[in-house]
C-alpha positions as a printed NumPy array, in Angstrom:
array([[ -1.206, -24.209,  -1.224],
       [ -3.8  , -26.202,   0.629],
       [ -7.344, -24.866,   0.861],
       [-10.26 , -26.163,   2.907],
       [-13.614, -25.537,   1.277],
       [-17.071, -25.497,   2.852],
       [-19.04 , -28.659,   2.004],
       [-21.352, -26.93 ,  -0.492],
       [-18.411, -25.427,  -2.413],
       [-16.54 , -28.738,  -2.29 ],
       [-19.598, -30.496,  -3.757],
       [-19.853, -27.855,  -6.494],
       [-16.181, -28.309,  -7.418],
       [-16.574, -32.089,  -7.562],
       [-19.717, -31.796,  -9.749],
       [-17.965, -29.431, -12.157],
       [-15.061, -31.857, -12.544],
       [-17.372, -34.887, -12.859],
       [-19.373, -33.107, -15.596],
       [-16.17 , -32.473, -17.5  ],
       [-16.343, -28.682, -17.215],
       [-12.87 , -28.7  , -15.649],
       [-10.189, -31.357, -15.742],
       [ -8.913, -30.7  , -12.22 ],
       [ -9.485, -28.739,  -9.014],
       [ -6.512, -26.578,  -9.952],
       [ -8.02 , -25.65 , -13.317],
       [-11.306, -24.653, -11.669],
       [ -9.555, -22.619,  -8.95 ],
       [ -7.355, -20.807, -11.487],
       [-10.448, -19.938, -13.543],
       [-12.403, -18.771, -10.488],
       [ -9.572, -16.601,  -9.192],
       [ -9.064, -15.143, -12.67 ],
       [-12.757, -14.213, -12.854],
       [-12.581, -12.642,  -9.396],
       [ -9.479, -10.662, -10.402],
       [-11.199,  -9.431, -13.577],
       [-14.377,  -8.541, -11.67 ],
       [-12.422,  -6.593,  -9.051],
       [-10.508,  -4.712, -11.771],
       [-13.769,  -3.763, -13.53 ],
       [-15.287,  -2.657, -10.246],
       [-12.22 ,  -0.534,  -9.463],
       [-12.463,   1.144, -12.894],
       [-16.151,   1.832, -12.352],
       [-15.494,   3.288,  -8.896],
       [-12.76 ,   5.523, -10.34 ],
       [-15.13 ,   6.797, -13.036],
       [-17.843,   7.487, -10.458],
       [-15.355,   9.292,  -8.195],
       [-14.156,  11.338, -11.159],
       [-17.793,  12.255, -11.75 ],
       [-17.973,  13.995,  -8.375],
       [-15.508,  16.596,  -9.674],
       [-16.495,  16.703, -13.316],
       [-18.735,  15.205, -15.965],
       [-17.906,  11.534, -15.205],
       [-20.394,   9.013, -16.574],
       [-24.196,   9.077, -16.34 ],
       [-25.537,   7.337, -13.252],
       [-27.673,   4.936, -15.307],
       [-24.566,   3.907, -17.263],
       [-22.757,   3.257, -13.991],
       [-25.641,   1.117, -12.705],
       [-25.888,  -0.778, -16.001],
       [-22.177,  -1.59 , -15.899],
       [-22.411,  -2.587, -12.245],
       [-25.377,  -4.901, -12.985],
       [-23.444,  -6.414, -15.895],
       [-20.335,  -6.989, -13.78 ],
       [-22.438,  -8.659, -11.101],
       [-24.454, -10.508, -13.762],
       [-27.756,  -9.131, -12.42 ],
       [-30.85 ,  -8.988, -14.653],
       [-31.278,  -5.569, -16.244],
       [-34.439,  -4.833, -14.253],
       [-32.665,  -5.348, -10.916],
       [-31.969,  -2.253,  -8.842],
       [-28.296,  -2.415,  -7.862],
       [-28.62 ,   0.329,  -5.257]])
């Protein structure tokens, strides 16, 4: 697979490799895609719990927002709505 990256992302990838955080572009891409996959799975679980809440007890709204902030890595004082 060949991927063209915008210049700012390309520079970021090169810096990460130069700093020794990743040994190759492939390693960085695999890690990034894995994080995206995990994030999307967590978001899907959260959405399912919220949807379930429409028909039953579900989870408290503040819990949902806290988990959403955590999954997006937002500071706890940030309003995710």
